[in-house]
N, CA, C and O of each residue as an XYZ file, in Angstrom:
484
protein
N     -22.328      9.685    -15.833
C     -21.260      9.206    -16.693
C     -21.342      9.879    -18.067
O     -20.312     10.199    -18.661
N     -22.541     10.092    -18.565
C     -22.655     10.715    -19.887
C     -22.098     12.144    -19.876
O     -21.525     12.591    -20.870
N     -22.260     12.850    -18.774
C     -21.724     14.214    -18.673
C     -20.190     14.197    -18.686
O     -19.567     15.059    -19.307
N     -19.585     13.226    -18.009
C     -18.125     13.090    -18.033
C     -17.659     12.799    -19.450
O     -16.671     13.368    -19.913
N     -18.375     11.907    -20.141
C     -17.997     11.545    -21.510
C     -18.086     12.756    -22.441
O     -17.284     12.888    -23.366
N     -19.052     13.634    -22.201
C     -19.239     14.795    -23.062
C     -18.316     15.960    -22.720
O     -17.804     16.624    -23.622
N     -18.097     16.216    -21.434
C     -17.384     17.434    -21.036
C     -16.078     17.204    -20.295
O     -15.323     18.151    -20.076
N     -15.795     15.971    -19.905
C     -14.577     15.684    -19.152
C     -14.838     15.652    -17.650
O     -15.982     15.768    -17.210
N     -13.798     15.497    -16.885
C     -13.905     15.381    -15.437
C     -14.017     16.756    -14.796
O     -13.423     17.721    -15.277
N     -14.769     16.844    -13.723
C     -15.016     18.113    -13.043
C     -14.310     18.094    -11.688
O     -14.742     17.407    -10.763
N     -13.232     18.847    -11.584
C     -12.447     18.880    -10.347
C     -13.154     19.583     -9.203
O     -12.712     19.483     -8.059
N     -14.235     20.288     -9.478
C     -14.921     20.989     -8.386
C     -15.573     20.008     -7.413
O     -15.929     20.397     -6.300
N     -15.738     18.746     -7.809
C     -16.276     17.731     -6.907
C     -15.188     17.096     -6.033
O     -15.506     16.312     -5.139
N     -13.936     17.414     -6.269
C     -12.823     16.804     -5.538
C     -12.968     17.036     -4.037
O     -13.236     18.146     -3.579
N     -12.781     15.955     -3.294
C     -12.871     16.052     -1.845
C     -14.279     15.942     -1.328
O     -14.526     16.196     -0.149
N     -15.207     15.569     -2.181
C     -16.608     15.473     -1.788
C     -16.938     14.157     -1.114
O     -16.481     13.885     -0.004
N     -17.724     13.353     -1.779
C     -18.272     12.126     -1.204
C     -17.209     11.138     -0.719
O     -17.394     10.508      0.322
N     -16.117     10.993     -1.441
C     -15.110     10.002     -1.070
C     -13.832     10.601     -0.511
O     -12.844      9.887     -0.341
N     -13.829     11.878     -0.224
C     -12.678     12.486      0.422
C     -11.562     12.852     -0.539
O     -11.720     12.793     -1.759
N     -10.450     13.225      0.029
C      -9.294     13.656     -0.758
C      -8.013     13.264     -0.034
O      -7.161     14.110      0.238
N      -7.884     12.004      0.269
C      -6.753     11.517      1.053
C      -5.402     11.820      0.411
O      -4.428     12.089      1.114
N      -5.337     11.776     -0.936
C      -4.059     11.974     -1.628
C      -4.020     13.276     -2.421
O      -3.174     13.439     -3.301
N      -4.921     14.197     -2.121
C      -4.958     15.480     -2.798
C      -6.331     15.755     -3.383
O      -7.163     14.857     -3.501
N      -6.553     17.000     -3.743
C      -7.859     17.417     -4.251
C      -7.877     17.365     -5.775
O      -7.930     18.397     -6.444
N      -7.833     16.159     -6.306
C      -7.887     15.937     -7.750
C      -8.933     14.900     -8.060
O      -9.725     14.527     -7.194
N      -8.940     14.438     -9.276
C      -9.826     13.358     -9.697
C      -9.053     12.056     -9.529
O      -7.899     11.953     -9.945
N      -9.695     11.064     -8.920
C      -9.003      9.826     -8.564
C      -9.197      8.744     -9.611
O     -10.276      8.593    -10.183
N      -8.128      7.997     -9.849
C      -8.143      6.873    -10.777
C      -7.489      5.681    -10.097
O      -6.588      5.840     -9.273
N      -7.949      4.487    -10.450
C      -7.393      3.266     -9.865
C      -6.621      2.498    -10.925
O      -6.974      2.509    -12.104
N      -5.584      1.844    -10.493
C      -4.787      1.013    -11.388
C      -5.552     -0.238    -11.794
O      -5.422     -0.716    -12.921
N      -6.342     -0.760    -10.878
C      -7.091     -1.994    -11.114
C      -8.591     -1.723    -11.083
O      -9.083     -0.956    -10.255
N      -9.304     -2.365    -11.997
C     -10.755     -2.193    -12.102
C     -11.461     -2.596    -10.809
O     -12.466     -1.986    -10.446
N     -10.965     -3.590    -10.125
C     -11.605     -4.055     -8.886
C     -11.661     -2.939     -7.835
O     -12.649     -2.817     -7.112
N     -10.617     -2.140     -7.755
C     -10.601     -1.036     -6.796
C     -11.619      0.033     -7.197
O     -12.355      0.539     -6.350
N     -11.660      0.374     -8.475
C     -12.651      1.343     -8.956
C     -14.068      0.822     -8.734
O     -14.960      1.579     -8.350
N     -14.269     -0.458     -8.976
C     -15.582     -1.081     -8.770
C     -16.035     -0.929     -7.318
O     -17.218     -0.717     -7.055
N     -15.105     -1.036     -6.384
C     -15.433     -0.896     -4.970
C     -15.970      0.490     -4.614
O     -16.723      0.635     -3.651
N     -15.590      1.497     -5.376
C     -16.074      2.855     -5.140
C     -17.331      3.172     -5.956
O     -17.991      4.184     -5.717
N     -17.655      2.311     -6.911
C     -18.791      2.592     -7.790
C     -20.116      2.322     -7.096
O     -20.184      1.589     -6.109
N     -21.153      2.925     -7.628
C     -22.518      2.733     -7.120
C     -23.438      2.570     -8.317
O     -23.168      3.110     -9.391
N     -24.518      1.832     -8.138
C     -25.480      1.708     -9.232
C     -26.268      3.012     -9.342
O     -26.533      3.679     -8.341
N     -26.631      3.357    -10.552
C     -27.359      4.609    -10.791
C     -28.812      4.512    -10.332
O     -29.399      5.508     -9.909
N     -29.382      3.335    -10.413
C     -30.769      3.114    -10.007
C     -30.792      2.441     -8.641
O     -29.935      1.602     -8.363
N     -31.749      2.784     -7.781
C     -31.785      2.247     -6.412
C     -31.790      0.711     -6.307
O     -31.140      0.158     -5.420
N     -32.506      0.024     -7.192
C     -32.605     -1.439     -7.079
C     -31.848     -2.167     -8.187
O     -32.044     -3.365     -8.394
N     -31.005     -1.461     -8.878
C     -30.250     -2.065     -9.970
C     -29.012     -2.786     -9.425
O     -28.426     -2.371     -8.425
N     -28.635     -3.851    -10.090
C     -27.408     -4.565     -9.733
C     -26.272     -4.202    -10.691
O     -25.206     -4.816    -10.645
N     -26.489     -3.222    -11.547
C     -25.488     -2.824    -12.538
C     -24.708     -1.616    -12.025
O     -25.290     -0.602    -11.638
N     -23.392     -1.742    -12.030
C     -22.504     -0.625    -11.706
C     -21.697     -0.302    -12.951
O     -21.490     -1.161    -13.808
N     -21.248      0.928    -13.045
C     -20.461      1.340    -14.205
C     -19.164      1.985    -13.749
O     -19.131      2.743    -12.779
N     -18.097      1.666    -14.471
C     -16.812      2.317    -14.267
C     -16.312      2.772    -15.635
O     -16.766      2.272    -16.665
N     -15.395      3.704    -15.644
C     -14.853      4.209    -16.903
C     -13.403      3.786    -17.072
O     -12.604      3.845    -16.137
N     -13.088      3.363    -18.273
C     -11.695      3.103    -18.636
C     -11.176      4.397    -19.243
O     -11.734      4.904    -20.217
N     -10.106      4.926    -18.663
C      -9.603      6.248    -19.066
C      -8.126      6.194    -19.408
O      -7.385      5.332    -18.934
N      -7.730      7.115    -20.224
C      -6.309      7.350    -20.464
C      -5.942      8.576    -19.629
O      -6.560      9.634    -19.750
N      -4.926      8.415    -18.779
C      -4.574      9.472    -17.836
C      -3.102      9.824    -17.992
O      -2.239      8.946    -17.981
N      -2.827     11.096    -18.135
C      -1.455     11.586    -18.189
C      -0.974     11.751    -16.753
O      -1.390     12.680    -16.060
N      -0.105     10.860    -16.308
C       0.350     10.890    -14.922
C       1.601     11.727    -14.734
O       1.715     12.448    -13.742
N       2.530     11.648    -15.655
C       3.801     12.331    -15.488
C       4.515     11.821    -14.255
O       4.294     10.685    -13.836
N       5.356     12.630    -13.677
C       6.011     12.267    -12.421
C       5.008     12.400    -11.293
O       4.092     13.220    -11.363
N       5.176     11.604    -10.264
C       4.229     11.668     -9.152
C       4.938     11.570     -7.819
O       6.070     11.094     -7.727
N       4.250     12.030     -6.788
C       4.734     11.978     -5.415
C       3.627     11.404     -4.545
O       2.476     11.305     -4.970
N       3.984     11.029     -3.330
C       2.956     10.563     -2.388
C       2.035     11.730     -2.074
O       2.482     12.839     -1.783
N       0.755     11.458     -2.138
C      -0.222     12.514     -1.934
C      -0.509     12.805     -0.480
O      -0.265     11.981      0.401
N      -1.026     13.976     -0.250
C      -1.481     14.415      1.069
C      -2.816     15.111      0.869
O      -3.059     15.705     -0.182
N      -3.670     15.042      1.859
C      -5.021     15.588      1.743
C      -5.039     17.077      1.413
O      -5.973     17.548      0.764
N      -4.044     17.815      1.838
C      -4.039     19.268      1.636
C      -3.574     19.691      0.244
O      -3.683     20.868     -0.101
N      -3.059     18.766     -0.561
C      -2.485     19.114     -1.859
C      -3.582     19.512     -2.845
O      -4.526     18.757     -3.077
N      -3.446     20.710     -3.423
C      -4.375     21.163     -4.455
C      -3.771     21.025     -5.839
O      -4.494     20.835     -6.818
N      -2.461     21.120     -5.930
C      -1.753     20.984     -7.199
C      -0.348     20.482     -6.913
O       0.462     21.222     -6.355
N      -0.036     19.250     -7.277
C       1.261     18.675     -6.934
C       2.430     19.242     -7.714
O       3.573     18.887     -7.425
N       2.201     20.100     -8.682
C       3.305     20.622     -9.491
C       4.307     21.423     -8.671
O       5.441     21.629     -9.104
N       3.898     21.871     -7.498
C       4.837     22.616     -6.658
C       5.762     21.687     -5.875
O       6.738     22.142     -5.278
N       5.460     20.395     -5.875
C       6.307     19.414     -5.196
C       7.318     18.859     -6.189
O       7.034     18.743     -7.381
N       8.463     18.527     -5.704
C       9.508     17.983     -6.571
C       9.597     16.469     -6.396
O       9.517     15.946     -5.285
N       9.764     15.794     -7.508
C       9.934     14.345     -7.499
C      11.290     14.019     -6.883
O      12.288     14.671     -7.190
N      11.326     13.032     -6.032
C      12.566     12.725     -5.307
C      13.704     12.327     -6.227
O      14.866     12.571     -5.902
N      13.399     11.717     -7.374
C      14.463     11.288     -8.284
C      14.686     12.229     -9.442
O      15.556     11.972    -10.273
N      13.935     13.311     -9.530
C      14.011     14.199    -10.678
C      14.935     15.376    -10.460
O      15.432     15.617     -9.361
N      15.146     16.098    -11.541
C      15.966     17.307    -11.440
C      15.103     18.442    -10.899
O      13.903     18.272    -10.683
N      15.710     19.579    -10.687
C      14.976     20.710    -10.129
C      13.922     21.233    -11.102
O      13.014     21.957    -10.694
N      14.031     20.875    -12.389
C      13.051     21.311    -13.384
C      11.881     20.338    -13.529
O      10.903     20.648    -14.210
N      11.970     19.163    -12.896
C      10.927     18.148    -13.017
C       9.835     18.380    -11.988
O      10.042     18.160    -10.795
N       8.684     18.820    -12.443
C       7.539     19.000    -11.553
C       6.634     17.778    -11.628
O       6.612     17.066    -12.633
N       5.903     17.550    -10.574
C       4.979     16.420    -10.526
C       3.598     16.866    -10.964
O       3.195     18.010    -10.755
N       2.882     15.929    -11.579
C       1.537     16.218    -12.051
C       0.486     15.341    -11.399
O      -0.709     15.557    -11.606
N       0.904     14.354    -10.613
C      -0.025     13.430     -9.976
C       0.458     13.093     -8.579
O       1.641     13.221     -8.263
N      -0.480     12.660     -7.750
C      -0.127     12.130     -6.443
C      -0.630     10.698     -6.370
O      -1.573     10.333     -7.071
N      -0.004      9.881     -5.522
C      -0.344      8.464     -5.430
C      -0.369      8.025     -3.975
O       0.078      8.737     -3.076
N      -0.911      6.818     -3.773
C      -0.952      6.253     -2.425
C       0.404      5.693     -2.011
O       0.741      5.720     -0.827
N       1.191      5.186     -2.961
C       2.480      4.554     -2.672
C       3.386      4.760     -3.879
O       3.096      4.236     -4.954
N       4.469      5.505     -3.729
C       5.329      5.810     -4.880
C       6.041      4.580     -5.434
O       6.425      4.582     -6.604
N       6.230      3.533     -4.636
C       6.907      2.329     -5.110
C       5.978      1.364     -5.826
O       6.425      0.613     -6.693
N       4.688      1.365     -5.484
C       3.722      0.474     -6.105
C       2.345      1.144     -6.096
O       1.457      0.720     -5.356
N       2.164      2.180     -6.908
C       0.915      2.942     -6.854
C      -0.295      2.108     -7.271
O      -0.245      1.375     -8.259
N      -1.369      2.226     -6.515
C      -2.637      1.586     -6.842
C      -3.717      2.645     -7.059
O      -4.651      2.443     -7.835
N      -3.578      3.779     -6.364
C      -4.529      4.873     -6.469
C      -3.773      6.112     -6.930
O      -2.735      6.472     -6.375
N      -4.318      6.755     -7.957
C      -3.717      7.963     -8.510
C      -4.694      9.115     -8.365
O      -5.843      9.006     -8.792
N      -4.265     10.202     -7.779
C      -5.042     11.444     -7.802
C      -4.387     12.281     -8.873
O      -3.285     12.800     -8.698
N      -5.067     12.401     -9.957
C      -4.513     13.111    -11.099
C      -5.538     14.119    -11.564
O      -6.447     14.490    -10.821
N      -5.388     14.550    -12.769
C      -6.359     15.452    -13.371
C      -6.467     16.743    -12.569
O      -7.550     17.314    -12.441
N      -5.343     17.195    -12.034
C      -5.328     18.498    -11.389
C      -5.437     19.580    -12.470
O      -5.696     20.748    -12.182
N      -5.235     19.159    -13.703
C      -5.448     20.024    -14.867
C      -6.487     19.336    -15.748
O      -6.503     18.110    -15.860
N      -7.338     20.119    -16.360
C      -8.483     19.566    -17.080
C      -8.116     18.653    -18.249
O      -8.897     17.765    -18.590
N      -6.981     18.838    -18.856
C      -6.643     18.048    -20.039
C      -5.743     16.852    -19.739
O      -5.051     16.378    -20.639
N      -5.731     16.357    -18.526
C      -4.855     15.235    -18.165
C      -5.548     13.884    -18.119
O      -4.898     12.881    -17.825
N      -6.845     13.823    -18.400
C      -7.544     12.538    -18.396
C      -8.618     12.527    -19.471
O      -9.366     13.491    -19.640
N      -8.677     11.415    -20.194
C      -9.659     11.257    -21.256
C     -10.429      9.962    -21.047
O      -9.824      8.891    -20.999
N     -11.746     10.037    -20.922
C     -12.545      8.819    -20.801
C     -12.642      8.119    -22.160
O     -12.909      8.757    -23.178
N     -12.420      6.797    -22.163
C     -12.482      6.033    -23.407
C     -13.702      5.127    -23.471
O     -14.438      5.140    -24.458
N     -13.919      4.339    -22.416
C     -14.986      3.346    -22.436
C     -15.746      3.367    -21.114
O     -15.186      3.695    -20.068
N     -17.023      3.013    -21.176
C     -17.824      2.777    -19.997
C     -18.024      1.280    -19.906
O     -18.470      0.646    -20.862
N     -17.693      0.712    -18.755
C     -17.824     -0.725    -18.530
C     -18.948     -0.944    -17.526
O     -18.916     -0.404    -16.420
N     -19.945     -1.743    -17.918
C     -21.054     -2.084    -17.031
C     -20.783     -3.427    -16.394
O     -20.422     -4.382    -17.081
N     -20.955     -3.507    -15.091
C     -20.667     -4.740    -14.334
C     -21.899     -5.074    -13.499
O     -22.423     -4.226    -12.776
N     -22.354     -6.319    -13.610
C     -23.505     -6.759    -12.821
C     -23.029     -7.408    -11.538
O     -22.179     -8.298    -11.562
N     -23.579     -6.961    -10.411
C     -23.298     -7.597     -9.129
C     -23.856     -9.009     -9.161
O     -24.957     -9.230     -9.664
N     -23.117     -9.951     -8.637
C     -23.587    -11.325     -8.558
C     -24.237    -11.534     -7.190
O     -23.637    -11.254     -6.152
N     -25.452    -12.022     -7.211
C     -26.174    -12.302     -5.981
C     -26.234    -13.809     -5.805
O     -26.849    -14.518     -6.601
N     -25.591    -14.282     -4.761
C     -25.602    -15.721     -4.490
C     -26.826    -16.082     -3.672
O     -27.178    -15.380     -2.724
N     -27.475    -17.182     -4.041
C     -28.654    -17.624     -3.303
C     -28.399    -18.944     -2.613
O     -29.286    -19.471     -1.941
């Protein structure tokens, strides 16, 4: 997380551990609960997970596909011929997952949020 905070997001990891269902970009969630589900603790026996609150430039978006490397070549269904898309999503009517940051300057990390897993006994 500290490397992301210092240098930004690295698209070369796109499509790695969690796949690239909506394109080969950096993924962001609309809700913290969804991001939390993908998070992992940094230490093997730690109950603390971290997620980042980011500002993301989404622009126009289209439904993503795994093969998409840059959505700007796709046209938004409601836009003019000059309107290019900059993000892909899971559902254009109610997006929950955004694959964005196909360009390095489209996402800025603001805060790191630490969340402790609750263990019920």
